[in-house]
C-alpha positions in Angstrom: -0.9 -9.8 -19.4 1.8 -8.1 -17.4 3.7 -10.0 -14.8 4.6 -7.9 -11.8 7.9 -8.6 -10.0 7.9 -9.2 -6.2 9.8 -8.0 -3.2 10.7 -10.3 -0.2 9.3 -9.1 3.1 11.3 -9.6 6.3 9.6 -12.9 7.1 10.2 -14.4 3.7 6.8 -13.7 2.1 6.8 -12.4 -1.4 4.8 -9.3 -2.2 4.1 -7.8 -5.6 6.0 -4.5 -6.2 2.9 -3.0 -7.8 -0.6 -3.4 -6.4 -4.1 -2.0 -6.9 -5.8 0.2 -4.3 -9.5 0.8 -3.8 -9.6 3.8 -1.5 -12.7 6.0 -2.1 -14.3 3.2 -4.2 -17.8 2.0 -3.4 -18.5 -1.6 -2.8 -20.2 -1.9 -6.2 -17.4 -0.1 -8.0 -14.9 -2.3 -6.2 -16.3 -5.4 -7.9 -15.8 -3.9 -11.3 -12.5 -2.2 -10.7 -10.8 -5.2 -9.0 -12.1 -7.5 -11.7 -10.5 -5.3 -14.3 -7.3 -5.1 -12.3 -6.9 -8.8 -11.9 -7.6 -9.3 -15.6 -4.9 -6.8 -16.4 -2.3 -8.7 -14.3 -2.5 -7.1 -10.9 -2.1 -9.8 -8.2 -2.0 -7.5 -5.1 -5.2 -5.8 -4.0 -5.2 -3.3 -1.1 -8.4 -2.5 0.8 -9.3 -1.5 4.4 -12.1 -1.7 6.8 -12.5 2.1 6.6 -13.0 2.0 2.9 -16.3 0.1 3.3 -15.6 -2.0 0.2 -14.1 -5.2 1.7 -17.3 -7.1 0.6 -17.1 -6.0 -3.0 -13.3 -6.5 -3.1 -13.7 -10.1 -1.7 -16.5 -10.9 -4.2 -14.2 -9.8 -7.1 -11.3 -11.9 -5.8 -13.5 -14.9 -5.4 -15.0 -14.6 -8.9 -11.7 -13.8 -10.6 -10.8 -17.4 -11.5 -7.3 -16.8 -10.2 -6.4 -19.2 -7.4 -6.4 -17.5 -4.0 -2.8 -18.4 -3.3 -1.8 -16.4 -6.4 -3.3 -13.2 -5.1 -1.9 -10.9 -2.4 -4.8 -9.4 -0.3 -4.2 -6.6 2.1 -6.7 -5.0 4.5 -6.3 -2.6 7.5 -7.6 -2.1 11.0 -9.4 1.2 11.6 -8.7 3.6 14.4 -11.8 2.8 16.4 -10.7 -0.8 16.7 -7.4 -0.2 18.5 -6.7 -2.3 21.5 -5.9 -6.0 21.8 -9.4 -7.5 22.0 -11.0 -4.9 19.7 -8.3 -5.7 17.0 -9.0 -9.4 17.1 -12.7 -8.8 16.7 -12.1 -6.3 13.9 -9.9 -8.8 12.1 -12.6 -11.5 12.2 -15.1 -9.0 10.8 -12.8 -8.1 8.0 -12.3 -11.7 7.1 -16.0 -12.3 7.1 -16.6 -9.3 4.7 -13.8 -10.4 2.4 -15.1 -14.0 2.4 -11.6 -15.5 3.0 -10.0 -17.3 5.9 -6.8 -15.4 5.7 -5.2 -12.2 4.3 -1.7 -11.9 3.0 -1.0 -8.6 4.8 -2.9 -7.0 7.8 -2.0 -3.4 8.7 -2.7 -1.0 11.5 -4.2 1.8 9.5 -3.0 4.8 11.7 -0.9 4.9 14.9 -3.4 7.2 16.7 -0.6 8.2 19.1 -2.9 10.3 21.4 -4.6 7.0 22.5 -1.3 5.2 23.0 -2.8 1.8 22.2 -0.9 0.9 19.1 1.5 -1.4 21.0 -1.3 -3.5 22.4 -3.0 -3.5 19.0 0.2 -4.7 17.5 0.3 -7.6 19.9 -3.1 -8.7 18.6 -1.6 -8.7 15.1 1.3 -10.8 16.3 -1.3 -13.4 17.5 -3.1 -13.3 14.1 0.3 -13.9 12.4 1.2 -16.7 14.7 -2.2 -18.4 14.0 -1.5 -18.2 10.2 -4.5 -16.0 9.5 -2.3 -13.3 8.1 0.8 -14.2 6.2 2.5 -10.9 7.2 1.6 -8.0 9.4 2.6 -4.4 9.1 1.5 -0.8 9.7 0.4 2.3 7.8 1.3 5.9 8.5 3.7 5.1 11.3 6.4 7.6 12.0 10.0 6.4 12.8 9.5 6.8 16.5 6.4 4.6 16.4 8.3 1.9 14.5 11.2 2.0 16.9 8.8 1.6 19.9 7.3 -1.5 18.3 10.8 -2.9 17.6 11.8 -2.3 21.2 8.6 -3.5 23.0 7.3 -6.4 20.8 8.7 -9.4 19.1 7.8 -8.9 15.4 9.1 -6.0 13.3 6.5 -4.8 10.9 7.0 -6.2 7.4 5.6 -3.1 5.7 4.9 0.6 6.5 2.4 2.0 4.0 2.8 5.8 3.9 1.9 8.8 1.8 4.7 8.9 -0.7 5.1 10.6 -4.1 7.6 12.8 -5.8 6.4 15.9 -3.9 6.6 14.1 -0.5 9.6 11.8 -0.7 9.8 11.0 3.0 13.6 10.6 3.3 13.5 10.2 7.1 10.8 7.5 7.0 12.5 5.6 4.2 15.8 5.6 6.1 14.1 4.2 9.2 12.6 1.5 7.1 15.9 0.5 5.7 17.4 0.4 9.2 14.7 -1.8 10.5 14.1 -4.0 7.4 10.6 -2.7 6.7 9.3 -2.4 3.1 8.2 1.0 2.1 4.7 1.0 0.4 3.4 4.2 -1.1 -0.2 5.3 -0.9 -1.4 8.1 -3.2 1.7 7.3 -5.3 0.4 9.6 -8.0 -0.4 12.5 -5.7 -4.2 12.1 -5.8 -4.5 13.9 -9.1 -3.7 17.2 -7.3 -1.2 18.7 -9.7 1.8 16.2 -9.7 1.0 14.8 -13.1 1.0 18.2 -14.8 4.3 19.4 -13.3 6.6 20.3 -16.2 9.5 18.1 -15.1 7.2 15.1 -14.9 5.6 15.9 -18.3 9.1 16.2 -19.8 10.2 12.8 -18.6 7.0 11.3 -19.9 7.6 12.8 -23.4 11.2 11.6 -23.4 10.1 8.0 -22.8 6.8 8.2 -24.9 4.9 7.3 -21.7 2.2 9.0 -19.7 3.0 11.1 -16.6 1.4 8.4 -14.4 3.6 5.7 -15.9 6.9 7.6 -15.3 5.9 8.4 -11.7 5.1 4.8 -11.0 8.4 3.8 -12.6 10.1 6.2 -10.3 8.5 4.5 -7.3 9.8 1.1 -8.5 13.3 2.3 -9.2 13.3 3.9 -5.8 12.6 0.6 -4.1 9.0 1.3 -3.1 5.9 -0.8 -3.5 3.2 1.3 -5.0 -0.6 0.9 -5.1 -2.2 3.2 -7.6 -6.0 3.5 -7.6 -8.3 4.1 -10.6 -11.8 3.0 -11.6 -11.2 3.7 -15.3 -10.3 0.5 -17.1 -7.9 2.2 -19.5 -6.0 3.8 -16.7 -6.0 0.6 -14.7 -4.3 -1.1 -17.6 -2.0 1.8 -18.2 -0.7 1.9 -14.6 0.6 -1.7 -14.8 2.4 -1.1 -18.1 5.6 0.2 -16.6 8.1 -2.6 -17.0 9.3 -2.0 -20.6 11.4 1.1 -19.9 13.7 2.6 -17.3 14.4 6.1 -16.0 18.0 7.2 -16.4 20.1 9.3 -13.9 18.9 12.5 -15.5 15.3 11.5 -15.0 15.9 10.5 -11.4 17.6 13.8 -10.7 14.6 15.6 -12.1 12.3 13.7 -9.7 14.6 14.3 -6.7 14.2 18.0 -7.3 10.4 17.8 -6.9 10.4 17.1 -3.2 8.7 19.9 -1.3 7.3 18.1 1.7 3.9 18.5 0.3 1.6 16.3 2.4 -1.9 15.7 0.9 -3.3 13.6 3.7 -3.4 13.9 7.5 -0.4 14.2 9.7 0.2 10.9 11.4 1.4 12.6 14.6 -2.0 14.1 15.1 -4.6 12.1 13.1 -7.2 10.0 14.9 
């Protein structure tokens, strides 16, 4: 079984560098997929209220046989639940669905800037953190201006910002802001959602060079770039393949080939407008 290295968040909590995501996975599928992932060695599981699979994810975690304290469980607050009181209620509902009394990381899923409530929402997360019901708190899809506002107006800097990030959308500005603020960069859709990235000739060439799959070399790029990555799959062989990325390293030539792939290609919504 593969052991995944960790990264230290800005509050001292250790988070696995590679996790398992369950976006677009049904509750029933989540039970099977998370069970397979934990058996393969994943110890970080990423879900969200909006995914509607917190129940199945929690069932798999509970039945895994791995002590809860050895697992890193993330969930997220959905856009309809912004606001201080709404966020506290939504968090309680997520805990109930997950069947646990705490999560390791709780994120605001999107900033929804047109509502201008993410600061009040963040203050609810600060309360959850202070109560020990989340070991760390963070955000998802926040732009640098949103992060700076939280840093200026609240008392806790987000531990993580989970953003769309892959070789065709390398997010240099966001990553620089994260480094400046001490925020860990976590990549969602790290493999580009199967929309062409893994068949790009440069990626295929790096994969052949290392006798690895395209997905493995892309995930290796994420780790060597300092990101946390959360690939998603429901296929057992691919779940196991995606964690087998610690026995090789990309060299400078490989990293240069990946750097040349950045084209600002966003596959998901624009955080400045979504919600």
